[in-house]
C-alpha positions as CSV (number, residue, x, y, z in Angstrom):
1,M,-6.5,-197.7,27.8
2,Q,-7.3,-194.9,30.3
3,S,-5.7,-195.0,33.6
4,K,-7.8,-194.9,36.8
5,N,-6.7,-191.2,37.3
6,E,-7.6,-190.3,33.8
7,K,-11.1,-191.8,34.2
8,I,-11.8,-189.9,37.5
9,L,-10.6,-186.6,35.9
10,N,-12.8,-187.2,33.0
11,Q,-15.7,-187.4,35.2
12,L,-14.7,-184.5,37.5
13,L,-13.5,-181.8,35.1
14,A,-14.6,-180.3,31.7
15,R,-12.1,-180.6,28.9
16,P,-10.2,-177.2,29.3
17,Q,-9.9,-177.6,33.2
18,R,-8.9,-181.1,32.8
19,E,-6.0,-180.3,30.4
20,Q,-4.9,-177.5,32.7
21,F,-4.9,-179.8,35.8
22,E,-3.1,-182.5,33.9
23,Q,-0.5,-180.1,32.9
24,M,0.0,-179.1,36.5
25,L,0.2,-182.7,37.5
26,K,2.7,-183.5,34.9
27,Q,4.9,-180.6,35.8
28,F,4.7,-181.6,39.5
29,R,5.9,-185.0,38.5
30,D,8.5,-184.1,36.1
31,R,10.1,-180.8,37.4
32,P,12.3,-180.6,40.4
33,S,10.4,-178.8,43.2
34,K,13.7,-177.1,44.4
35,I,16.2,-175.0,42.6
36,E,18.9,-177.4,41.7
37,D,21.8,-175.1,40.9
38,W,21.7,-172.4,43.5
39,S,25.0,-170.9,42.4
40,S,23.3,-170.0,39.1
41,I,20.8,-167.5,40.5
42,R,21.5,-163.9,41.3
43,S,19.8,-160.7,42.1
44,P,18.3,-158.9,39.0
45,N,20.4,-156.4,37.1
46,N,19.2,-152.7,36.8
47,S,17.7,-153.2,33.4
48,M,15.2,-155.9,34.9
49,Q,14.5,-154.2,38.2
50,V,13.6,-150.4,38.0
51,D,13.2,-148.0,40.9
52,Y,9.9,-146.2,41.2
53,R,11.7,-142.9,41.8
54,S,13.1,-143.0,38.4
55,L,9.8,-143.1,36.6
56,D,8.6,-140.2,34.4
57,D,6.0,-137.9,36.0
58,S,4.7,-136.6,32.6
59,S,1.7,-138.6,31.2
60,N,-1.5,-138.3,29.4
61,C,-3.5,-139.5,32.5
62,G,-7.0,-139.2,30.9
63,E,-6.0,-141.4,27.8
64,N,-3.9,-143.9,29.9
65,F,-6.7,-144.5,32.4
66,S,-9.2,-145.1,29.6
67,R,-7.1,-148.2,28.7
68,L,-7.0,-149.5,32.3
69,V,-8.6,-152.5,34.0
70,I,-8.4,-153.2,37.7
71,G,-8.4,-156.7,39.1
72,K,-8.6,-158.1,42.6
73,L,-7.8,-161.6,43.7
74,N,-10.8,-162.2,45.9
75,G,-11.0,-165.9,46.7
76,G,-9.8,-165.7,50.4
77,L,-11.8,-166.2,53.6
78,G,-11.0,-164.5,56.8
79,T,-10.2,-167.9,58.5
80,S,-6.8,-166.7,59.9
81,M,-8.8,-164.0,61.8
82,G,-11.7,-166.5,62.8
83,C,-14.1,-165.3,60.0
84,S,-16.0,-167.7,57.9
85,G,-17.2,-165.3,55.0
86,P,-15.2,-163.5,52.2
87,K,-12.3,-161.6,53.7
88,S,-13.0,-158.6,51.5
89,L,-16.3,-158.0,53.2
90,I,-14.6,-157.3,56.6
91,K,-14.9,-153.7,57.8
92,V,-11.5,-152.0,57.8
93,R,-12.3,-148.2,58.0
94,G,-15.5,-147.2,59.9
95,E,-18.3,-149.2,58.2
96,K,-16.4,-149.7,54.9
97,S,-15.2,-153.1,53.9
98,F,-12.2,-153.8,51.6
99,L,-14.5,-154.0,48.7
100,E,-16.2,-150.7,49.5
101,M,-12.8,-149.0,49.8
102,I,-11.9,-150.4,46.3
103,F,-15.2,-149.2,44.9
104,Q,-14.5,-145.8,46.2
105,Q,-10.9,-145.7,44.7
106,I,-12.3,-146.7,41.3
107,G,-15.1,-144.2,41.6
108,E,-12.6,-141.4,42.3
109,L,-10.4,-142.4,39.3
110,N,-13.4,-142.5,37.0
111,S,-14.5,-139.1,38.3
112,N,-11.1,-137.5,38.0
113,W,-10.2,-138.8,34.6
114,N,-13.6,-139.1,33.0
115,S,-13.0,-142.8,32.5
116,D,-14.9,-146.0,32.8
117,I,-12.5,-148.5,34.6
118,P,-13.8,-152.0,34.9
119,L,-13.1,-154.0,38.0
120,L,-12.5,-157.7,37.7
121,L,-13.1,-159.8,40.9
122,M,-11.8,-163.4,40.8
123,N,-13.7,-165.3,43.5
124,S,-13.2,-168.8,44.7
125,F,-16.1,-171.3,45.2
126,Y,-15.9,-170.2,48.9
127,T,-16.6,-166.6,48.3
128,D,-18.5,-166.3,44.9
129,N,-22.1,-166.4,46.1
130,E,-21.8,-163.8,48.9
131,I,-19.7,-161.5,46.6
132,R,-22.2,-161.6,43.9
133,K,-25.0,-160.6,46.2
134,F,-22.9,-157.8,47.8
135,I,-22.1,-156.2,44.4
136,H,-25.6,-156.4,43.1
137,N,-26.4,-152.8,43.1
138,C,-22.9,-151.3,42.6
139,D,-22.5,-148.3,40.4
140,I,-19.2,-149.1,38.8
141,S,-18.6,-151.7,36.1
142,I,-17.9,-155.1,37.6
143,T,-17.1,-158.5,36.1
144,S,-17.2,-161.1,39.0
145,F,-16.1,-164.5,38.0
146,K,-15.4,-167.8,39.8
147,Q,-12.0,-169.5,39.4
148,N,-11.6,-173.1,38.7
149,M,-12.2,-175.9,41.2
150,F,-9.6,-178.8,41.0
151,P,-9.6,-182.1,43.0
152,R,-7.2,-182.6,45.8
153,L,-4.8,-185.5,45.5
154,H,-4.0,-188.3,47.8
155,A,-0.4,-187.6,48.9
156,E,1.0,-191.1,48.3
157,T,-0.9,-192.3,45.1
158,L,-1.6,-188.8,43.5
159,Q,-5.1,-190.2,42.8
160,P,-7.8,-187.5,42.9
161,L,-10.2,-187.3,45.8
162,T,-13.8,-187.8,44.7
163,P,-16.9,-186.0,45.9
164,E,-18.6,-189.2,46.5
165,E,-16.2,-190.0,49.2
166,F,-15.2,-186.5,50.5
167,G,-18.0,-184.1,49.4
168,E,-17.0,-180.5,49.1
169,L,-13.6,-181.3,50.7
170,A,-12.5,-183.1,47.5
171,W,-12.2,-179.6,45.9
172,Y,-9.9,-176.6,46.2
173,P,-9.1,-173.4,44.3
174,P,-5.8,-173.7,42.7
175,G,-4.1,-170.5,43.7
176,H,-4.2,-167.2,42.0
177,G,-2.1,-168.2,39.1
178,D,-5.4,-169.6,37.9
179,F,-6.3,-165.9,36.9
180,Y,-4.9,-166.3,33.4
181,S,-6.7,-169.4,32.3
182,C,-9.9,-168.0,33.8
183,L,-9.7,-164.8,31.8
184,E,-9.2,-166.9,28.6
185,Q,-11.6,-169.7,29.3
186,Q,-14.4,-167.4,30.3
187,G,-14.0,-165.1,27.4
188,I,-13.1,-162.0,29.7
189,L,-9.8,-161.4,28.1
190,R,-11.1,-161.0,24.5
191,S,-14.1,-158.9,25.6
192,L,-11.8,-156.4,27.4
193,I,-9.5,-156.0,24.4
194,E,-12.5,-155.4,22.1
195,R,-13.5,-152.6,24.6
196,G,-10.1,-150.9,24.1
197,K,-8.8,-152.0,27.6
198,D,-5.2,-153.4,27.2
199,I,-3.5,-152.7,30.6
200,L,-4.4,-154.7,33.7
201,F,-3.5,-153.9,37.2
202,V,-4.3,-156.8,39.5
203,S,-3.5,-157.3,43.3
204,N,-4.8,-159.0,46.4
205,A,-8.1,-157.5,47.6
206,D,-6.8,-157.3,51.2
207,N,-3.8,-155.0,50.2
208,L,-5.1,-151.4,50.9
209,G,-1.9,-149.9,49.4
210,A,-2.6,-151.5,46.0
211,V,-4.1,-148.4,44.2
212,A,-3.8,-147.7,40.4
213,D,-0.7,-145.4,40.1
214,P,-0.5,-143.0,37.1
215,K,3.3,-143.1,36.9
216,I,3.4,-147.0,36.8
217,L,0.5,-147.0,34.2
218,N,2.4,-144.4,32.1
219,H,5.7,-146.5,32.3
220,M,3.8,-149.7,31.2
221,I,2.4,-147.9,28.2
222,K,5.5,-145.6,27.3
223,K,8.1,-148.6,27.6
224,K,5.6,-151.1,26.0
225,I,6.2,-153.5,29.0
226,P,4.3,-156.8,28.7
227,F,4.5,-157.7,32.5
228,L,5.6,-155.7,35.5
229,I,5.7,-157.0,39.1
230,E,6.0,-154.6,42.1
231,V,8.6,-155.4,44.8
232,T,9.4,-153.5,47.8
233,P,12.4,-153.6,50.2
234,K,12.5,-156.4,52.6
235,T,12.2,-155.8,56.4
236,P,12.8,-158.6,59.0
237,A,9.0,-159.3,59.0
238,D,9.1,-160.1,55.1
239,V,12.1,-162.5,54.9
240,K,9.9,-165.4,53.9
241,G,8.1,-163.6,51.1
242,G,8.7,-164.4,47.5
243,T,11.5,-162.5,45.7
244,L,13.0,-161.9,42.3
245,Y,16.0,-163.4,40.7
246,E,17.8,-163.7,37.4
247,Q,18.8,-166.9,35.8
248,E,20.0,-167.4,32.3
249,G,19.1,-163.8,31.3
250,K,15.5,-164.3,32.5
251,L,13.6,-162.6,35.4
252,R,11.8,-165.2,37.7
253,L,9.9,-165.3,40.9
254,L,11.4,-167.4,43.7
255,E,9.2,-168.8,46.4
256,I,10.5,-170.2,49.7
257,A,8.9,-173.6,48.8
258,Q,11.4,-173.8,45.9
259,V,14.6,-173.1,48.1
260,P,16.7,-176.0,49.1
261,K,16.8,-176.5,52.9
262,E,20.4,-175.7,53.2
263,H,19.9,-172.2,51.4
264,I,16.9,-171.0,53.4
265,D,19.0,-168.6,55.4
266,D,20.5,-167.2,52.2
267,F,17.0,-166.8,50.8
268,C,15.7,-165.0,54.0
269,S,18.8,-162.6,54.2
270,Q,18.3,-159.1,53.1
271,E,21.8,-159.1,51.5
272,K,21.3,-161.6,48.6
273,F,17.6,-160.7,48.0
274,S,16.8,-157.3,49.2
275,V,13.2,-157.0,47.9
276,F,10.1,-159.1,48.1
277,N,7.0,-159.5,46.0
278,T,4.0,-157.5,46.8
279,N,1.8,-159.4,44.4
280,N,0.9,-156.1,42.6
281,I,1.0,-157.2,38.9
282,W,0.7,-155.1,35.7
283,I,0.0,-156.9,32.5
284,N,-0.4,-155.8,28.8
285,L,-3.5,-157.8,27.8
286,I,-2.7,-158.0,24.1
287,A,0.7,-159.5,25.1
288,L,-1.1,-161.8,27.3
289,E,-3.5,-162.9,24.6
290,E,-0.7,-163.4,22.1
291,R,1.3,-165.5,24.6
292,L,-1.8,-167.6,25.5
293,S,-2.4,-168.3,21.8
294,E,0.9,-170.2,21.8
295,G,-0.3,-172.5,24.7
296,P,-0.9,-172.4,28.5
297,L,1.4,-170.4,30.6
298,N,4.1,-172.6,32.1
299,L,3.8,-171.5,35.8
300,N,5.7,-173.0,38.8
301,V,3.6,-175.6,40.5
302,I,3.7,-175.7,44.3
303,A,2.3,-178.6,46.2
304,N,0.5,-177.5,49.4
305,K,0.2,-180.2,51.8
306,K,-3.0,-180.7,53.8
307,L,-4.8,-183.1,56.0
308,I,-8.4,-183.9,54.9
309,S,-10.4,-186.3,57.2
310,E,-7.1,-187.2,58.7
311,K,-5.7,-188.3,55.3
312,P,-2.6,-186.4,53.9
313,V,-3.5,-184.8,50.7
314,L,-1.8,-182.4,48.1
315,Q,-3.1,-179.2,46.5
316,L,-1.4,-178.3,43.3
317,E,-1.2,-174.5,43.2
318,T,0.3,-171.7,41.0
319,A,1.1,-168.0,41.8
320,I,0.1,-165.2,39.5
321,G,3.6,-163.6,39.7
322,S,5.4,-166.7,38.4
323,A,4.1,-165.7,34.9
324,L,6.8,-163.1,34.6
325,D,9.3,-165.5,33.1
326,C,6.7,-166.3,30.3
327,F,7.3,-162.9,28.8
328,D,10.3,-161.3,27.2
329,G,10.8,-157.9,28.5
330,A,9.2,-158.5,31.9
331,V,10.5,-156.1,34.6
332,G,10.3,-155.8,38.3
333,L,9.6,-152.4,39.8
334,C,10.9,-151.4,43.3
335,V,8.0,-149.3,44.9
336,P,7.6,-147.5,48.2
337,R,6.4,-149.6,51.1
338,D,3.1,-147.8,51.3
339,R,2.0,-149.8,48.2
340,F,2.0,-152.9,50.3
341,L,-0.4,-152.7,53.2
342,P,-2.1,-156.2,53.5
343,V,-4.3,-157.3,56.3
344,K,-3.4,-160.8,57.2
345,K,-3.9,-160.7,61.0
346,T,-5.8,-158.6,63.5
347,E,-2.5,-156.8,64.3
348,D,-2.8,-155.4,60.7
349,L,-6.4,-154.5,61.1
350,L,-5.5,-152.4,64.2
351,L,-3.0,-150.5,62.1
352,V,-5.2,-149.7,59.1
353,R,-8.1,-148.7,61.3
354,S,-5.8,-146.3,63.4
355,N,-5.0,-142.6,63.0
356,I,-1.7,-143.6,61.6
357,F,-3.6,-143.5,58.3
358,D,-6.0,-141.0,56.8
359,V,-8.4,-141.9,53.9
360,E,-8.6,-139.9,50.7
361,G,-10.7,-141.1,47.9
362,G,-10.9,-144.6,49.4
363,K,-7.0,-144.5,49.6
364,L,-5.0,-144.9,52.8
365,I,-2.3,-142.3,53.2
366,R,0.2,-141.8,56.0
367,N,-0.9,-139.3,58.6
368,T,1.8,-136.4,58.4
369,Q,1.5,-136.0,62.1
370,R,3.3,-139.2,62.7
371,K,7.1,-138.5,62.9
372,N,8.3,-142.0,62.9
373,L,8.4,-143.3,59.3
374,D,8.3,-146.9,60.5
375,L,4.9,-148.5,61.4
376,P,4.7,-149.6,65.0
377,S,5.3,-153.3,65.8
378,I,2.1,-154.9,66.9
379,K,1.9,-158.4,68.7
380,F,-1.3,-159.9,69.9
381,G,-1.6,-163.1,72.0
382,S,-4.8,-165.2,72.3
383,P,-7.7,-164.5,72.0
384,L,-7.2,-161.3,70.1
385,N,-6.1,-163.1,67.0
386,L,-9.9,-163.5,66.4
387,V,-11.9,-160.6,64.8
388,D,-14.7,-160.9,67.4
389,E,-12.3,-160.8,70.3
390,F,-10.5,-157.9,68.7
391,E,-13.8,-156.0,68.3
392,K,-14.5,-156.4,72.0
393,C,-10.9,-155.2,73.0
394,F,-10.8,-152.3,70.6
395,S,-14.4,-151.0,70.5
396,I,-12.7,-147.5,70.0
397,I,-9.2,-147.6,68.3
398,P,-6.6,-145.8,70.4
399,D,-4.4,-142.9,69.3
400,L,-1.2,-144.7,68.0
401,L,0.6,-141.7,66.5
402,E,3.5,-142.0,68.9
403,L,3.4,-145.7,69.3
404,E,6.6,-147.8,68.8
405,S,5.4,-151.2,69.8
406,L,2.4,-152.8,71.4
407,E,1.9,-156.3,72.9
408,V,-1.6,-157.4,74.1
409,A,-2.7,-160.6,75.5
410,G,-5.7,-162.0,77.5
411,Q,-8.8,-159.9,78.4
412,V,-8.2,-156.3,77.7
413,H,-10.8,-153.7,76.9
414,F,-10.5,-150.1,75.9
415,E,-13.4,-148.2,77.4
416,G,-13.1,-145.0,75.3
417,M,-10.5,-143.1,73.5
418,A,-7.1,-143.8,74.9
419,T,-3.5,-142.8,73.7
420,L,-0.6,-145.2,73.5
421,K,2.9,-143.9,73.3
422,G,6.4,-145.5,73.0
423,K,6.5,-149.2,74.1
424,V,3.3,-150.6,75.7
425,K,2.5,-154.0,77.0
426,L,-0.8,-155.0,78.3
427,N,-1.3,-158.5,79.8
428,G,-4.7,-159.6,81.0
429,M,-4.2,-163.4,81.1
430,T,-4.8,-163.5,84.9
431,R,-7.5,-160.9,85.3
432,P,-9.1,-158.5,82.9
433,I,-7.6,-155.0,82.3
434,L,-10.0,-152.0,81.7
435,I,-8.4,-148.9,80.0
436,E,-10.5,-146.0,80.9
437,N,-11.5,-143.3,78.6
438,L,-9.0,-140.6,77.8
439,K,-6.1,-142.7,79.5
440,T,-2.6,-142.1,78.2
441,I,-0.1,-145.1,78.4
442,E,3.4,-144.3,77.7
443,N,6.4,-146.9,77.9
444,E,4.5,-148.9,80.4
445,C,3.7,-152.6,81.1
446,I,0.4,-153.3,82.8
447,E,-0.2,-156.8,84.1
448,N,-3.0,-158.2,86.2
């Protein structure tokens, strides 16, 4: 006799998706959501976490790049910055969007190494239509696919929401850990292997530092690594990011949602866990296919709490990086910070548009004229957290080469090319501030 939940799921989902969702639901019910024995986890040993500086420079780049696939996790909207469309279509350098920068990067690699690197774009149902229209006439090989849609659950009963009652709000994309099942279910994995493509580099579409690196590619091939995850040293801004740990001889990913409340400070410290996950992942596709032939990957399930129509609901999600403990021989690689340049907020957008970075072949590189190795600290108050207001304020991006920190709030407008140096505060909460063309502001606080 089917339960009510089973009947609803049978109506909502095709068999492969239903089985995947039921596995996630069972894991959520059966497995503790928090680490139970905190004393059993420790930082990875040197064999599990390698330093980028130790990698071999010598490689057969042409042959290696002929085996490469690049993937981008492209399901996000720019809602945190007040946008309603796909985040990857936001302009980040001149008139070029994230996607156009990615296209340029791949085009340069193809030209340099006489290769044909395919691009995989995993979209959500939020972004799929607009992305497909945008890439229609692109001159690189693109496979654009939509990830699964799963039903949200009533928080108390764990009964699925139904489209009849909640419409589109019944559905959600189940996190980027869905990438693996989508590759298999949609026949993409087998197709790539048949084309001779066996190394995949996948990252977030909004991380402009995530470019295909020949040294890492060579390391994957030379050492026959099945799964590699890039990490980078923590700063105070990254303390809540996922990190790596070793438990019972296995390398695993630890997210803050798995940490018992009494150990949050330990997790956030830079002493016990000195690195955090960039979500730049390298995967041997043959190893992935072999592992999937044994059954679905057993990924950690995180319950994301939401309010839908004022009702508490749960979204069961998985992270792409949590697959690392599904592979024997998985490793972490500690990479330089410039491989992690995500744009999550308008503060980040200011940095990547500024003269702190130059662009070469679609790749952001540090401007050598900036002597300070650290990026400036940027903090915006309302309303500059929204892209439209940000554009009004920074119609022309100031010179930030000698900037240490910037705080801006209220109505501020840069009339032309200004220069900001040292520590600068601009507060236009009472009356608007107009920064005239060619003005230099150094270690100054301007309030109206």
